[in-house]
N, C-alpha and C positions, 0 to 999 in steps of 0.2 A: 504493501501498499505505500503511495506515492505522502510522504511529510508535508502539510502544510504549514506554512509559513507566510507572514508580511513582512518582507525586506524591507519596507518602506519603512518600519517600525525600530530599527536595528538603531537609528540614531538615538532615537528613546533609551534603551535599554543602555547605552554608552554615557550619555548624559547624566544616567540614573548610579553609573557605579561610580563617577566622578564624584557627583554629589551624595551617596547615601553609602553609610555601611550595614544597611537593612540589606542583604541579599535579594535580589530577583528568585523570584521560584525556577526552578531548571524548566518546567514547560512552557513559562513565558518566555525564559530565554531562548529557548527553541523556537516557539511559535514566531517570535520575533527577528530571528536569525536572517543574515542576509551580506550583502556586499559591505566593503568598507563606507564609512560615515566622511562626509566631507566636512570640514571646519563649520560652516555656515550653516550646516544643518546639526550640525553640535551646538551651536549657539543656539539655534530655535528651542532645541531638546532641553535646555537648560529651563527655561522660559516655562515651557510645557511639563518639566516634569513639575515644577512651582504653581502649577496651575493645576496640574491632578493631585499633588498633594493636600492644596488647600481646600478641593471639590471633597476630597476622603473625609477630610476633617470634618467641613459642614453638614457630609450627609449623615455621619457619626452622629453630630450636635442633633439633628432633626431625627433621626430616629429613637433617641435617646428623649426627645422633646416632646412626642408623639405616643408615648409608650406613657405604661402604665405607673412608673417611676415617679416620686414629688419631682414637683420643677425644680427646686433647691438641689436634691441629691443628683439629679439627673446633671443640671449644671455643675456641681462638684464632679462627678464622674468623670465626665468632659476634660473638666479643668485640668484633674491630675493626669489623665490619661495623657491629654494634647502635650501638656509640659514633660512629660516622660518621654515621649516620641519625639518632642523635638532635640531631649538628650542622645537619646538613642542613635538618630540618623545620622551624626557625625561622631559619635561614641564619647560625647562629652566636651570632643576637644573645642569649639565655639566658645562653650562657658569658659573653660581654660583658660583660652585664650583670651576672652573678656577682662578676666581677672587678672590676668597677667600684665596687660596693657594697662587695666585701671593703676594696678601697683606700681608701674613703671611712670606713668604718668603723675600719681602725687609723692614720688619719690624727687620730681622735678623735671621731667622727660619732656619731650614738647609730645603733642599728640598722634604726629607723622612717627615719630622715632617709637613712639612708643608702641604703636601698631607694627611697625617693621621688627622690633626688634621682640614683640611678645612671642612667648615660650608655653606650651603646654607642660612643658618637662622641666621650669626653671624652678618651682616649688612654691610659686605664689598660693597656689591653689591650696595645697598643705598647710599653711601659715594662719594662724588665729583669723587675723583681718582676710583672708581671701575665703574662708567657711564663712564667713560671717555676709562679707561678699554676695559670694555662691547662694546664700539662703535667701537674702532678699531680691536676689536676682531672680531666683527660682519661683520666689513667694509674687514677684510681682507677673511673671507668667501666667502663675494659675489664676490670681486675679483677674488678669485681662481676659485667658480664654474664659473663665468663670463667669464674667460679668456678660461677657460677648454669645454665650450660650444662653444666659438666663432670659435676655432681652431679647433672642430668636436673630442673632445678628452675627451668627457665627458662619457666614457666606463671606465675611470680612476677611475671613481665613487666606481666601483665595489673594486677595491683593496682598497678604504679608507675605506670604511664600512665593506668588510671582514676584513680587517684589524684591523681596530678600536673594532668589536665585536668579534673578536679572543683575542683579551688583554685582553677584560672582561672576557671572557670563563675563560682565562689563571687565571687570579685574583681569577674569581669565585674558582676556588679548592683550596684557602686558606683558613684554618681555620679562623673561624669568632671568636668575640670576645665572653668573658661570657664563652670559651671554646665550645661554638656552632662548629657541624658538618660546614663543606663546603656548601654552595649553592651548588656546584657539586662536589659530593664526588666521585673520580674516583680511582677504585683500581690499585696497583704499576703495577701488569700485564697489563693495559688495557692503561697508562699513554700512550704509543706510538702511541695509535688509536685514539687519539683525534686531530692527526695533519693530520689525510688523507686529510681531506676536505680544511684545511688551503695549506697543499704542493699543493694541485691540484688548488688553486686559484691564491697560488704562480705563477706556472709553467706555467698557462695563461698570468698572468699578465707579466711576462718576456719576453713571446713571442711577445706580443703587445707593451707592454712597456717595455722593456729592462732594459735601465739606470734607471727610476723612481723608478721601482720594484726591482730591485738589492739595489740600494739606501735604499732604503724604508723598504725591508725585512733586511738590513744590520743593521740600524737604530734602527727601532721600534723594530724586531724581538731580534738584541741584547741587546737591552735596556731593554725590556721585562723580558726576561730571567735573564738578570743580578737581576734587582731588584726582581722579583718574588724568586732566588733564595737567596737574601740577605732576602727576608722576611720567608722564608723556616727557613734557618741558623737559624736566630735571634727568630724566635716563635712569630714574628708579627702578629698578629691578623688584620683582614681587615673587612671592614664594607663597606653595599651597595654604600654609597657616595664614598669610594677609589674606587669601581671597575668602576662606574660611571665615574668618575676623570680621571681614568686612559684612558678610553673609548675614552673621551672628547681629550685628550692631542694628543693620536696616530691620532685620526681624522686629527686634525688641520696640524699634522708634514705631513700626508699623502697627506693632501690637498697642502702644500706647496712645496714637492718633487714632486707631478705632473705638477706644474705649470714650477718648475725650469729646471724639465728634461724632459718633456713630450713636451713642447710648443718649 
């Protein structure tokens, strides 16, 4: 019997593997197997995986909200599960890198240097200040997810993850250390095409959550572009840790935007 596969979805699996530590089931991987993936397809894949992740979160919240479970309990279950998955998707590296960057910033380094020098293994997380910071950040995530679920606004998760993965995609187009080519090498003539799916996600977010989407787009998109341009102008190389950290920061900022401007 001929194996059924959809070669056109191979880019989604490649993007997932770069973004997530959660393994793709073998049957899905086989179903989506195919030819090599172009860098433009990979850029699109980052955003699509973000949209897919947000949709899964939103559907889970919706199922809980229409079930027999008490509304408060349903919101609590979703909040804890969502926060846990957020850490599992990158094995906690994003949180550890954020704690490291905060620790370096508090020690007197500039923000750019703090981000560039952040390390998940520098011991910042194990210190008492790091543990307290981690608890506070996790508490913020749980509260934000809980409020979004309780007020039936969990579809904002689509904007959260689409935005976070878009920023990771943007920074993945920058040159790496030791003169290595970018993770996603986009030809100059294709640079505008990487914004197709982010634009679609942005427009849909504005239709359903106008205030939060506009503020989130201005803040995250503007800041991301400014930092990205600064990296290009100074020739500053990026690492996988920098990309992960920028995604985590964006995720938290967009969660806060949702709570402030959606509820």
